[in-house]
N, C-alpha and C positions, 0 to 999 in steps of 0.2 A: 342166168337171170341176175345173179348178184353183181355181175360185172357192170351192168348198166346203172344199177343203183349206186354202186361204189363210185363210178365215174361222175354221177350226178352230185353225190354228197361230198365226196373226198377229192375228186379230180382224177383225171386220166393218169397223171404221174404218180399217184399214190399206189404203193404196193401193199395189198391186203391179203392176209391168209386167214382162212376160216377153218377151225378145227372142231370136230365133234368128239367129246370125251364122255367117259362113264360118270356116273354119280360120284363114285369114289374119288376119281381124279378131279372132278369139279369141286368137291368138298375140300380136297387137299389144297388146290390152288386158291380157292376162296379164303380158306383159313390162313394161308401163307401171306397173301397180298392184301386181304381186306379184314383180317382178324375175325371172320365170321365162320363158325364151325358148322357149316351146312352146305349142301350142293346148291348151285344157283343156275338160272336159265342161261344167262350170257355174261361174259366178262370181256372187257375191252382193254387191250394193252397197246399203248403207243410205244413203238420200239425205237424209232428214229423220226426225223422231221416228216418224211413222207412214207412211213412204213408202220404198219400196225397189224394186230391180230385180234380176231374174235374167237373166243372159246365158248362153244355152245354145248349144252347137255340135253340131248334128245329126250331122255326119259323124264327129266324135270319139265321140259317144254310140253311133252305129251300130257303129263299129269295136269299142268296148269291149263292147257287148252281144254281138257275135259272138264276141269273144275269151273272154268270161266264160260263153258259152253261155246267154245270157239273152235273153228277148224284148225287143225295142226299147222297147215301151210300158211294160213293167215297169221296165226300167232307167231310162227317162226319169222315170217316177213317183218312183222312189227318189231320183233326183238333184234333182228339184224339191222334194221333202220335205227333203232334205239342205240345199239352198240356203235354204229358208224357215227352217229351224232356225238357220242362221247369221244370218239377218236378225233372228231373235228374240234373238240375242245368245249363242247356244251355240257353244262351241268343241269341237273333236274330243276326245271323252272317252267313257267307258263310259256316262255319263248321256245323251250325245247318241245313242249307238248304241241305247240302250233306247228313246229317243223315236222314232228312225228306224224301229225295228222295230214299235213300236206303231202309228204312223201308216201305215206301209207295209201292215201287215196289214189295217188298217181300210179303206184306200182301194183296195188291190189287189182285195180281195173285192168291194167295192161297185161299182167303176167299170171294172175291166179284165177281170174274169172273171165277167160277169153269169150265165153258164151254166157252172157248174163240172162238169157231167156230160160225160163223154167221148161225143160224139155221132158216130155213124157214119151214112153215107148208104147206104141199101139200094138198090143199083143195079137190082134187079128191080122195085121198086114206087115208087121215088122217095120213100119215107117215111123219116123219121129214126127210128133205133132206138138205144136205149141199150145200151152194151156192159156185159156182166155182169162183176163182179169175181170173184176166185178163190173166194169163199165162196158164190157164186151169187146174191148180192144185186145189185141194180142200183146202178151207181155214179152 
C-alpha cells in the first residue's frame, strides 16, 4: 500500500524505507536529532537526494489514535503521508495541510475503506445486508 503513496508523493525513483521502533528507540532518536526527550509518532530523515526513511512508533500511534478517537490504520496512513511530505521538503503550513488532506482523502478511500457501505451480518441467514439510511436509500 505505501508504495503507491510513495510513488505519488515522492516519485518512483525515490528509495524509501519505513521502520517501526519501540518507544524507547523513538525517544532516543527524537532526543538525538530534535532535542526532544520524548517518543514521537513519526520521524522523517532525508538521507540522500532520492532516498529517505520514516521511523514510526506503533505504540505512540496506537495511543494517539485512541485519544483522538481515530482508527489506527487511518491515523497511521495520515502520519505516513505527513512524513513523506516532510521528505519532499514541506514544512508545517497551510500548504502542507492541504496536501495532507488531498493525499489522505485519495488513499483512505482507495486502501483503507474498500467497502464504504455499513454492512450488518444477518444472524438468521448468515447473509450480509446493507443498512438503510434515513431517506430509505441503501448506504
